[in-house]
KOLTOR-545340 format. One record per residue (C-alpha): residue number from 1; residue in one letter; x, y, z. Coordinates in steps of 0.25 Angstrom, whole numbers, plus 2048, in hexadecimal, padded with zeros to 3 digits. Example, Ala and Ser with C-alpha at 12.3 -4.5 7.8 and 13.67 -1.06 7.14 Angstrom:
# KOLTOR-545340
<node><seq>1</seq><type>A</type><c1>831</c1><c2>7EE</c2><c3>81F</c3></node>
<node><seq>2</seq><type>S</type><c1>837</c1><c2>7FC</c2><c3>81D</c3></node>
***
This chain:
# KOLTOR-545340
<node><seq>1</seq><type>S</type><c1>32F</c1><c2>DCB</c2><c3>6D3</c3></node>
<node><seq>2</seq><type>L</type><c1>328</c1><c2>DC1</c2><c3>6DC</c3></node>
<node><seq>3</seq><type>H</type><c1>320</c1><c2>DC4</c2><c3>6E8</c3></node>
<node><seq>4</seq><type>V</type><c1>31A</c1><c2>DB9</c2><c3>6F1</c3></node>
<node><seq>5</seq><type>R</type><c1>311</c1><c2>DBD</c2><c3>6FC</c3></node>
<node><seq>6</seq><type>D</type><c1>313</c1><c2>DB6</c2><c3>70A</c3></node>
<node><seq>7</seq><type>A</type><c1>30F</c1><c2>DBA</c2><c3>718</c3></node>
<node><seq>8</seq><type>G</type><c1>31C</c1><c2>DC1</c2><c3>71B</c3></node>
<node><seq>9</seq><type>Y</type><c1>318</c1><c2>DCF</c2><c3>717</c3></node>
<node><seq>10</seq><type>K</type><c1>30C</c1><c2>DCF</c2><c3>720</c3></node>
<node><seq>11</seq><type>T</type><c1>310</c1><c2>DC6</c2><c3>72C</c3></node>
<node><seq>12</seq><type>G</type><c1>31F</c1><c2>DC9</c2><c3>72C</c3></node>
<node><seq>13</seq><type>S</type><c1>323</c1><c2>DBB</c2><c3>728</c3></node>
<node><seq>14</seq><type>Y</type><c1>31F</c1><c2>DB1</c2><c3>71D</c3></node>
<node><seq>15</seq><type>L</type><c1>31E</c1><c2>DA7</c2><c3>728</c3></node>
<node><seq>16</seq><type>N</type><c1>313</c1><c2>DAE</c2><c3>72F</c3></node>
<node><seq>17</seq><type>D</type><c1>304</c1><c2>DAB</c2><c3>72D</c3></node>
<node><seq>18</seq><type>E</type><c1>2FD</c1><c2>DB5</c2><c3>725</c3></node>
<node><seq>19</seq><type>S</type><c1>2EE</c1><c2>DB2</c2><c3>727</c3></node>
<node><seq>20</seq><type>F</type><c1>2E6</c1><c2>DBC</c2><c3>71F</c3></node>
<node><seq>21</seq><type>D</type><c1>2EB</c1><c2>DBB</c2><c3>711</c3></node>
<node><seq>22</seq><type>S</type><c1>2F6</c1><c2>DB0</c2><c3>711</c3></node>
<node><seq>23</seq><type>Y</type><c1>2EE</c1><c2>DAA</c2><c3>705</c3></node>
<node><seq>24</seq><type>R</type><c1>2F6</c1><c2>DB4</c2><c3>6FD</c3></node>
<node><seq>25</seq><type>N</type><c1>304</c1><c2>DAF</c2><c3>701</c3></node>
<node><seq>26</seq><type>A</type><c1>30D</c1><c2>DA6</c2><c3>6F9</c3></node>
<node><seq>27</seq><type>D</type><c1>31A</c1><c2>D9F</c2><c3>6FC</c3></node>
<node><seq>28</seq><type>I</type><c1>326</c1><c2>DA4</c2><c3>6F5</c3></node>
<node><seq>29</seq><type>E</type><c1>32B</c1><c2>D96</c2><c3>6F4</c3></node>
<node><seq>30</seq><type>T</type><c1>321</c1><c2>D93</c2><c3>6EA</c3></node>
<node><seq>31</seq><type>Y</type><c1>326</c1><c2>D9D</c2><c3>6E0</c3></node>
<node><seq>32</seq><type>K</type><c1>334</c1><c2>D97</c2><c3>6DF</c3></node>
<node><seq>33</seq><type>L</type><c1>331</c1><c2>D90</c2><c3>6D2</c3></node>
<node><seq>34</seq><type>A</type><c1>32C</c1><c2>D9D</c2><c3>6CC</c3></node>
<node><seq>35</seq><type>I</type><c1>338</c1><c2>DA4</c2><c3>6D0</c3></node>
<node><seq>36</seq><type>E</type><c1>341</c1><c2>D99</c2><c3>6CA</c3></node>
<node><seq>37</seq><type>E</type><c1>339</c1><c2>D9A</c2><c3>6BD</c3></node>
<node><seq>38</seq><type>V</type><c1>33C</c1><c2>DA9</c2><c3>6BC</c3></node>
<node><seq>39</seq><type>V</type><c1>34B</c1><c2>DA7</c2><c3>6BF</c3></node>
<node><seq>40</seq><type>K</type><c1>34C</c1><c2>D9C</c2><c3>6B5</c3></node>
<node><seq>41</seq><type>R</type><c1>347</c1><c2>DA6</c2><c3>6AB</c3></node>
<node><seq>42</seq><type>G</type><c1>352</c1><c2>DAF</c2><c3>6AE</c3></node>
<node><seq>43</seq><type>G</type><c1>34A</c1><c2>DB8</c2><c3>6B8</c3></node>
<node><seq>44</seq><type>Y</type><c1>34B</c1><c2>DBD</c2><c3>6C6</c3></node>
<node><seq>45</seq><type>V</type><c1>341</c1><c2>DBD</c2><c3>6D1</c3></node>
<node><seq>46</seq><type>I</type><c1>340</c1><c2>DC8</c2><c3>6DC</c3></node>
<node><seq>47</seq><type>R</type><c1>337</c1><c2>DC3</c2><c3>6E7</c3></node>
<node><seq>48</seq><type>V</type><c1>330</c1><c2>DCF</c2><c3>6ED</c3></node>
<node><seq>49</seq><type>G</type><c1>329</c1><c2>DD1</c2><c3>6FA</c3></node>
<node><seq>50</seq><type>D</type><c1>32B</c1><c2>DD3</c2><c3>709</c3></node>
<node><seq>51</seq><type>P</type><c1>337</c1><c2>DCE</c2><c3>711</c3></node>
<node><seq>52</seq><type>Q</type><c1>32E</c1><c2>DC6</c2><c3>71B</c3></node>
<node><seq>53</seq><type>M</type><c1>32A</c1><c2>DBD</c2><c3>70F</c3></node>
<node><seq>54</seq><type>K</type><c1>32F</c1><c2>DAF</c2><c3>70E</c3></node>
<node><seq>55</seq><type>P</type><c1>33E</c1><c2>DAE</c2><c3>709</c3></node>
<node><seq>56</seq><type>I</type><c1>341</c1><c2>DA6</c2><c3>6FD</c3></node>
<node><seq>57</seq><type>D</type><c1>34D</c1><c2>D9E</c2><c3>6FA</c3></node>
<node><seq>58</seq><type>D</type><c1>358</c1><c2>DA3</c2><c3>6F1</c3></node>
<node><seq>59</seq><type>I</type><c1>354</c1><c2>DA1</c2><c3>6E2</c3></node>
<node><seq>60</seq><type>E</type><c1>35D</c1><c2>DA5</c2><c3>6D7</c3></node>
<node><seq>61</seq><type>G</type><c1>357</c1><c2>DB1</c2><c3>6D0</c3></node>
<node><seq>62</seq><type>L</type><c1>34E</c1><c2>DB4</c2><c3>6DC</c3></node>
<node><seq>63</seq><type>F</type><c1>350</c1><c2>DC1</c2><c3>6E5</c3></node>
<node><seq>64</seq><type>D</type><c1>348</c1><c2>DC1</c2><c3>6F2</c3></node>
<node><seq>65</seq><type>Y</type><c1>346</c1><c2>DD0</c2><c3>6F2</c3></node>
<node><seq>66</seq><type>A</type><c1>33B</c1><c2>DCF</c2><c3>6FD</c3></node>
<node><seq>67</seq><type>H</type><c1>346</c1><c2>DCB</c2><c3>707</c3></node>
<node><seq>68</seq><type>S</type><c1>351</c1><c2>DD5</c2><c3>701</c3></node>
<node><seq>69</seq><type>D</type><c1>355</c1><c2>DE2</c2><c3>707</c3></node>
<node><seq>70</seq><type>I</type><c1>352</c1><c2>DEA</c2><c3>6FB</c3></node>
<node><seq>71</seq><type>R</type><c1>343</c1><c2>DE9</c2><c3>6FC</c3></node>
<node><seq>72</seq><type>S</type><c1>33B</c1><c2>DF6</c2><c3>6FA</c3></node>
<node><seq>73</seq><type>N</type><c1>32E</c1><c2>DFA</c2><c3>6F5</c3></node>
<node><seq>74</seq><type>R</type><c1>335</c1><c2>E01</c2><c3>6E9</c3></node>
<node><seq>75</seq><type>M</type><c1>33C</c1><c2>DF4</c2><c3>6E5</c3></node>
<node><seq>76</seq><type>D</type><c1>32F</c1><c2>DEC</c2><c3>6E6</c3></node>
<node><seq>77</seq><type>I</type><c1>329</c1><c2>DF5</c2><c3>6DC</c3></node>
<node><seq>78</seq><type>F</type><c1>335</c1><c2>DF4</c2><c3>6D3</c3></node>
<node><seq>79</seq><type>L</type><c1>335</c1><c2>DE5</c2><c3>6D4</c3></node>
<node><seq>80</seq><type>F</type><c1>326</c1><c2>DE4</c2><c3>6D1</c3></node>
<node><seq>81</seq><type>S</type><c1>326</c1><c2>DED</c2><c3>6C5</c3></node>
<node><seq>82</seq><type>Q</type><c1>333</c1><c2>DE8</c2><c3>6BE</c3></node>
<node><seq>83</seq><type>C</type><c1>332</c1><c2>DD9</c2><c3>6BF</c3></node>
<node><seq>84</seq><type>R</type><c1>32F</c1><c2>DD1</c2><c3>6B3</c3></node>
<node><seq>85</seq><type>F</type><c1>323</c1><c2>DCC</c2><c3>6BA</c3></node>
<node><seq>86</seq><type>F</type><c1>31E</c1><c2>DCB</c2><c3>6C8</c3></node>
<node><seq>87</seq><type>I</type><c1>31A</c1><c2>DBE</c2><c3>6D0</c3></node>
<node><seq>88</seq><type>G</type><c1>311</c1><c2>DC0</c2><c3>6DC</c3></node>
<node><seq>89</seq><type>V</type><c1>306</c1><c2>DBB</c2><c3>6E5</c3></node>
<node><seq>90</seq><type>S</type><c1>2F9</c1><c2>DC1</c2><c3>6EA</c3></node>
<node><seq>91</seq><type>S</type><c1>300</c1><c2>DCD</c2><c3>6F1</c3></node>
<node><seq>92</seq><type>G</type><c1>301</c1><c2>DDC</c2><c3>6EE</c3></node>
<node><seq>93</seq><type>P</type><c1>30E</c1><c2>DDC</c2><c3>6E7</c3></node>
<node><seq>94</seq><type>V</type><c1>308</c1><c2>DD4</c2><c3>6DB</c3></node>
<node><seq>95</seq><type>L</type><c1>300</c1><c2>DE0</c2><c3>6D7</c3></node>
<node><seq>96</seq><type>T</type><c1>30C</c1><c2>DEA</c2><c3>6D6</c3></node>
<node><seq>97</seq><type>P</type><c1>313</c1><c2>DE4</c2><c3>6C9</c3></node>
<node><seq>98</seq><type>I</type><c1>306</c1><c2>DE5</c2><c3>6C1</c3></node>
<node><seq>99</seq><type>L</type><c1>307</c1><c2>DF4</c2><c3>6C3</c3></node>
<node><seq>100</seq><type>F</type><c1>314</c1><c2>DF4</c2><c3>6BB</c3></node>
<node><seq>101</seq><type>G</type><c1>30F</c1><c2>DEB</c2><c3>6B0</c3></node>
<node><seq>102</seq><type>V</type><c1>317</c1><c2>DDF</c2><c3>6B6</c3></node>
<node><seq>103</seq><type>P</type><c1>311</c1><c2>DD1</c2><c3>6B4</c3></node>
<node><seq>104</seq><type>V</type><c1>30D</c1><c2>DCA</c2><c3>6C0</c3></node>
<node><seq>105</seq><type>V</type><c1>30C</c1><c2>DBB</c2><c3>6C4</c3></node>
<node><seq>106</seq><type>M</type><c1>302</c1><c2>DBA</c2><c3>6CF</c3></node>
<node><seq>107</seq><type>S</type><c1>304</c1><c2>DAD</c2><c3>6D6</c3></node>
<node><seq>108</seq><type>N</type><c1>2FC</c1><c2>DA7</c2><c3>6E2</c3></node>
<node><seq>109</seq><type>F</type><c1>2F1</c1><c2>DB1</c2><c3>6DF</c3></node>
<node><seq>110</seq><type>V</type><c1>2E6</c1><c2>DB1</c2><c3>6E8</c3></node>
<node><seq>111</seq><type>P</type><c1>2DA</c1><c2>DB4</c2><c3>6EA</c3></node>
<node><seq>112</seq><type>M</type><c1>2D8</c1><c2>DAE</c2><c3>6DC</c3></node>
<node><seq>113</seq><type>S</type><c1>2CD</c1><c2>DB8</c2><c3>6D8</c3></node>
<node><seq>114</seq><type>G</type><c1>2D8</c1><c2>DC2</c2><c3>6D6</c3></node>
<node><seq>115</seq><type>R</type><c1>2DF</c1><c2>DC5</c2><c3>6C8</c3></node>
<node><seq>116</seq><type>P</type><c1>2EC</c1><c2>DCC</c2><c3>6C4</c3></node>
<node><seq>117</seq><type>H</type><c1>2EB</c1><c2>DDB</c2><c3>6C1</c3></node>
<node><seq>118</seq><type>S</type><c1>2F2</c1><c2>DDA</c2><c3>6B3</c3></node>
<node><seq>119</seq><type>N</type><c1>2F2</c1><c2>DD1</c2><c3>6A7</c3></node>
<node><seq>120</seq><type>N</type><c1>300</c1><c2>DCE</c2><c3>6A7</c3></node>
<node><seq>121</seq><type>C</type><c1>2FF</c1><c2>DC7</c2><c3>6B4</c3></node>
<node><seq>122</seq><type>L</type><c1>2FD</c1><c2>DB8</c2><c3>6B7</c3></node>
<node><seq>123</seq><type>F</type><c1>2F7</c1><c2>DB2</c2><c3>6C4</c3></node>
<node><seq>124</seq><type>I</type><c1>2F5</c1><c2>DA5</c2><c3>6CB</c3></node>
<node><seq>125</seq><type>P</type><c1>2EC</c1><c2>DA4</c2><c3>6D7</c3></node>
<node><seq>126</seq><type>K</type><c1>2EC</c1><c2>D9B</c2><c3>6E3</c3></node>
<node><seq>127</seq><type>L</type><c1>2E2</c1><c2>D90</c2><c3>6E2</c3></node>
<node><seq>128</seq><type>L</type><c1>2D8</c1><c2>D8D</c2><c3>6ED</c3></node>
<node><seq>129</seq><type>R</type><c1>2D6</c1><c2>D80</c2><c3>6F3</c3></node>
<node><seq>130</seq><type>L</type><c1>2C8</c1><c2>D7E</c2><c3>6F8</c3></node>
<node><seq>131</seq><type>N</type><c1>2CA</c1><c2>D74</c2><c3>704</c3></node>
<node><seq>132</seq><type>N</type><c1>2BC</c1><c2>D72</c2><c3>707</c3></node>
<node><seq>133</seq><type>E</type><c1>2BA</c1><c2>D6C</c2><c3>6F9</c3></node>
<node><seq>134</seq><type>G</type><c1>2C8</c1><c2>D66</c2><c3>6F7</c3></node>
<node><seq>135</seq><type>R</type><c1>2CB</c1><c2>D6D</c2><c3>6EA</c3></node>
<node><seq>136</seq><type>Y</type><c1>2D1</c1><c2>D7A</c2><c3>6E4</c3></node>
<node><seq>137</seq><type>A</type><c1>2C7</c1><c2>D85</c2><c3>6E0</c3></node>
<node><seq>138</seq><type>S</type><c1>2C7</c1><c2>D87</c2><c3>6D1</c3></node>
<node><seq>139</seq><type>I</type><c1>2CA</c1><c2>D95</c2><c3>6CC</c3></node>
<node><seq>140</seq><type>E</type><c1>2BB</c1><c2>D97</c2><c3>6CA</c3></node>
<node><seq>141</seq><type>D</type><c1>2B7</c1><c2>D92</c2><c3>6D8</c3></node>
<node><seq>142</seq><type>V</type><c1>2C1</c1><c2>D9D</c2><c3>6DD</c3></node>
<node><seq>143</seq><type>L</type><c1>2BD</c1><c2>DA8</c2><c3>6D4</c3></node>
<node><seq>144</seq><type>A</type><c1>2AE</c1><c2>DA6</c2><c3>6D5</c3></node>
<node><seq>145</seq><type>S</type><c1>2AD</c1><c2>DA6</c2><c3>6E4</c3></node>
<node><seq>146</seq><type>D</type><c1>2B2</c1><c2>DAE</c2><c3>6F0</c3></node>
<node><seq>147</seq><type>I</type><c1>2BE</c1><c2>DA5</c2><c3>6F2</c3></node>
<node><seq>148</seq><type>G</type><c1>2C5</c1><c2>DAC</c2><c3>6E7</c3></node>
<node><seq>149</seq><type>R</type><c1>2C4</c1><c2>DB9</c2><c3>6F0</c3></node>
<node><seq>150</seq><type>I</type><c1>2C9</c1><c2>DB4</c2><c3>6FD</c3></node>
<node><seq>151</seq><type>F</type><c1>2D3</c1><c2>DBE</c2><c3>702</c3></node>
<node><seq>152</seq><type>S</type><c1>2D7</c1><c2>DB8</c2><c3>710</c3></node>
<node><seq>153</seq><type>S</type><c1>2DE</c1><c2>DAB</c2><c3>714</c3></node>
<node><seq>154</seq><type>E</type><c1>2D3</c1><c2>DAA</c2><c3>71E</c3></node>
<node><seq>155</seq><type>G</type><c1>2C9</c1><c2>DAA</c2><c3>713</c3></node>
<node><seq>156</seq><type>Y</type><c1>2CF</c1><c2>D9E</c2><c3>70C</c3></node>
<node><seq>157</seq><type>A</type><c1>2D0</c1><c2>D97</c2><c3>719</c3></node>
<node><seq>158</seq><type>E</type><c1>2C2</c1><c2>D99</c2><c3>71D</c3></node>
<node><seq>159</seq><type>R</type><c1>2BE</c1><c2>D92</c2><c3>70F</c3></node>
<node><seq>160</seq><type>N</type><c1>2C8</c1><c2>D87</c2><c3>711</c3></node>
<node><seq>161</seq><type>I</type><c1>2CF</c1><c2>D8B</c2><c3>705</c3></node>
<node><seq>162</seq><type>D</type><c1>2DE</c1><c2>D89</c2><c3>703</c3></node>
<node><seq>163</seq><type>V</type><c1>2E5</c1><c2>D93</c2><c3>6FA</c3></node>
<node><seq>164</seq><type>I</type><c1>2EF</c1><c2>D8C</c2><c3>6F2</c3></node>
<node><seq>165</seq><type>D</type><c1>2FC</c1><c2>D93</c2><c3>6EE</c3></node>
<node><seq>166</seq><type>N</type><c1>302</c1><c2>D92</c2><c3>6E0</c3></node>
<node><seq>167</seq><type>S</type><c1>30C</c1><c2>D86</c2><c3>6DE</c3></node>
<node><seq>168</seq><type>P</type><c1>31A</c1><c2>D8A</c2><c3>6DA</c3></node>
<node><seq>169</seq><type>E</type><c1>317</c1><c2>D84</c2><c3>6CC</c3></node>
<node><seq>170</seq><type>Y</type><c1>30B</c1><c2>D8D</c2><c3>6CA</c3></node>
<node><seq>171</seq><type>I</type><c1>313</c1><c2>D99</c2><c3>6CE</c3></node>
<node><seq>172</seq><type>R</type><c1>31F</c1><c2>D95</c2><c3>6C5</c3></node>
<node><seq>173</seq><type>D</type><c1>315</c1><c2>D92</c2><c3>6B9</c3></node>
<node><seq>174</seq><type>V</type><c1>30F</c1><c2>DA0</c2><c3>6BA</c3></node>
<node><seq>175</seq><type>V</type><c1>31C</c1><c2>DA7</c2><c3>6BA</c3></node>
<node><seq>176</seq><type>I</type><c1>320</c1><c2>D9F</c2><c3>6AE</c3></node>
<node><seq>177</seq><type>E</type><c1>313</c1><c2>DA3</c2><c3>6A7</c3></node>
<node><seq>178</seq><type>M</type><c1>317</c1><c2>DB2</c2><c3>6AA</c3></node>
<node><seq>179</seq><type>F</type><c1>324</c1><c2>DB0</c2><c3>6A3</c3></node>
<node><seq>180</seq><type>E</type><c1>31E</c1><c2>DA9</c2><c3>697</c3></node>
<node><seq>181</seq><type>R</type><c1>313</c1><c2>DB5</c2><c3>696</c3></node>
<node><seq>182</seq><type>Q</type><c1>31F</c1><c2>DBE</c2><c3>694</c3></node>
<node><seq>183</seq><type>D</type><c1>324</c1><c2>DB7</c2><c3>688</c3></node>
<node><seq>184</seq><type>S</type><c1>31D</c1><c2>DBC</c2><c3>67C</c3></node>
<node><seq>185</seq><type>D</type><c1>31C</c1><c2>DAE</c2><c3>676</c3></node>
<node><seq>186</seq><type>F</type><c1>313</c1><c2>DA9</c2><c3>682</c3></node>
<node><seq>187</seq><type>H</type><c1>305</c1><c2>DA5</c2><c3>680</c3></node>
<node><seq>188</seq><type>Y</type><c1>2FA</c1><c2>D9E</c2><c3>687</c3></node>
<node><seq>189</seq><type>T</type><c1>2F3</c1><c2>D91</c2><c3>681</c3></node>
<node><seq>190</seq><type>D</type><c1>2E5</c1><c2>D91</c2><c3>67E</c3></node>
<node><seq>191</seq><type>E</type><c1>2E2</c1><c2>D88</c2><c3>68A</c3></node>
<node><seq>192</seq><type>D</type><c1>2EA</c1><c2>D92</c2><c3>693</c3></node>
<node><seq>193</seq><type>E</type><c1>2E1</c1><c2>D9D</c2><c3>68E</c3></node>
<node><seq>194</seq><type>E</type><c1>2D4</c1><c2>D95</c2><c3>690</c3></node>
<node><seq>195</seq><type>R</type><c1>2D8</c1><c2>D93</c2><c3>69F</c3></node>
<node><seq>196</seq><type>Q</type><c1>2DC</c1><c2>DA1</c2><c3>6A1</c3></node>
<node><seq>197</seq><type>T</type><c1>2CF</c1><c2>DA6</c2><c3>69B</c3></node>
<node><seq>198</seq><type>K</type><c1>2C6</c1><c2>D9D</c2><c3>6A4</c3></node>
<node><seq>199</seq><type>V</type><c1>2CD</c1><c2>DA2</c2><c3>6B0</c3></node>
<node><seq>200</seq><type>T</type><c1>2CC</c1><c2>DB1</c2><c3>6AB</c3></node>
<node><seq>201</seq><type>E</type><c1>2BD</c1><c2>DAF</c2><c3>6A9</c3></node>
<node><seq>202</seq><type>L</type><c1>2BC</c1><c2>DAA</c2><c3>6B7</c3></node>
<node><seq>203</seq><type>Y</type><c1>2C3</c1><c2>DB6</c2><c3>6BC</c3></node>
<node><seq>204</seq><type>R</type><c1>2BA</c1><c2>DC0</c2><c3>6B4</c3></node>
<node><seq>205</seq><type>E</type><c1>2AE</c1><c2>DB9</c2><c3>6B9</c3></node>
<node><seq>206</seq><type>Y</type><c1>2B1</c1><c2>DB8</c2><c3>6C8</c3></node>
<node><seq>207</seq><type>S</type><c1>2BE</c1><c2>DC0</c2><c3>6CC</c3></node>
<node><seq>208</seq><type>G</type><c1>2BC</c1><c2>DCF</c2><c3>6CA</c3></node>
<node><seq>209</seq><type>Y</type><c1>2CB</c1><c2>DD0</c2><c3>6C9</c3></node>
<node><seq>210</seq><type>G</type><c1>2CB</c1><c2>DD1</c2><c3>6BA</c3></node>
<node><seq>211</seq><type>D</type><c1>2D2</c1><c2>DC7</c2><c3>6B1</c3></node>
<node><seq>212</seq><type>M</type><c1>2E0</c1><c2>DCD</c2><c3>6AF</c3></node>
<node><seq>213</seq><type>G</type><c1>2ED</c1><c2>DC4</c2><c3>6AF</c3></node>
<node><seq>214</seq><type>R</type><c1>2ED</c1><c2>DB5</c2><c3>6AD</c3></node>
<node><seq>215</seq><type>M</type><c1>2EC</c1><c2>DA9</c2><c3>6B6</c3></node>
<node><seq>216</seq><type>G</type><c1>2F9</c1><c2>DA1</c2><c3>6B5</c3></node>
<node><seq>217</seq><type>N</type><c1>2F9</c1><c2>D97</c2><c3>6AA</c3></node>
<node><seq>218</seq><type>A</type><c1>2FF</c1><c2>D8B</c2><c3>6B0</c3></node>
<node><seq>219</seq><type>F</type><c1>2F7</c1><c2>D8D</c2><c3>6BD</c3></node>
<node><seq>220</seq><type>L</type><c1>2EA</c1><c2>D8E</c2><c3>6B5</c3></node>
<node><seq>221</seq><type>R</type><c1>2ED</c1><c2>D82</c2><c3>6AD</c3></node>
<node><seq>222</seq><type>E</type><c1>2EE</c1><c2>D7A</c2><c3>6BA</c3></node>
<node><seq>223</seq><type>C</type><c1>2E1</c1><c2>D80</c2><c3>6BF</c3></node>
<node><seq>224</seq><type>A</type><c1>2DA</c1><c2>D7B</c2><c3>6B3</c3></node>
<node><seq>225</seq><type>N</type><c1>2E0</c1><c2>D6D</c2><c3>6B5</c3></node>
<node><seq>226</seq><type>Q</type><c1>2DB</c1><c2>D6D</c2><c3>6C3</c3></node>
<node><seq>227</seq><type>K</type><c1>2CD</c1><c2>D72</c2><c3>6BE</c3></node>
<node><seq>228</seq><type>L</type><c1>2CE</c1><c2>D7F</c2><c3>6C6</c3></node>
<node><seq>229</seq><type>I</type><c1>2CA</c1><c2>D87</c2><c3>6BA</c3></node>
***
């Protein structure tokens, strides 16, 4: 199951402006590589949400349930609870599968100070670009300061901070990682664990949201390459 928040639910159309918390939105188009990866592995993707959300092109193996005439609250819960894993963003539906023990990929996660609510989850946050300094904020920069706890689009604008969506490649890679984690032969390298431990320690020190779940491996590796951890 896949849920990608956009302005449609609150404003009546994904084309409208959602000023208060649009920083939590993402574009369904950037999930096409992830959808194709699921289908390539023999799976199906059911896109859930509101009919005012942005439609997505027909893709083999994808059912745009959000725009279907069979939507219901009961069916939502069924889909959230029975999927192999759930792919979501910073929006309410991402919390529901966890209640049923379903693993979750939390993509475009923001504010960065948050963490998953279960150890079987993966997450990749949105990065923050500090325009006044001409650079991306490191993970420690974000967690150790109040910019990791900004809960309005206006708050980011006032600080001249751009909230950068995850790339299609980052989203695809964390979905691949979730598949690999469900393989009994999968294991992380020592370097992977060192990076993860470093980030987890930052969360323990600064976040207050606990240390469950893991930050996506490929995303974290790239953060290390860019000296953001």
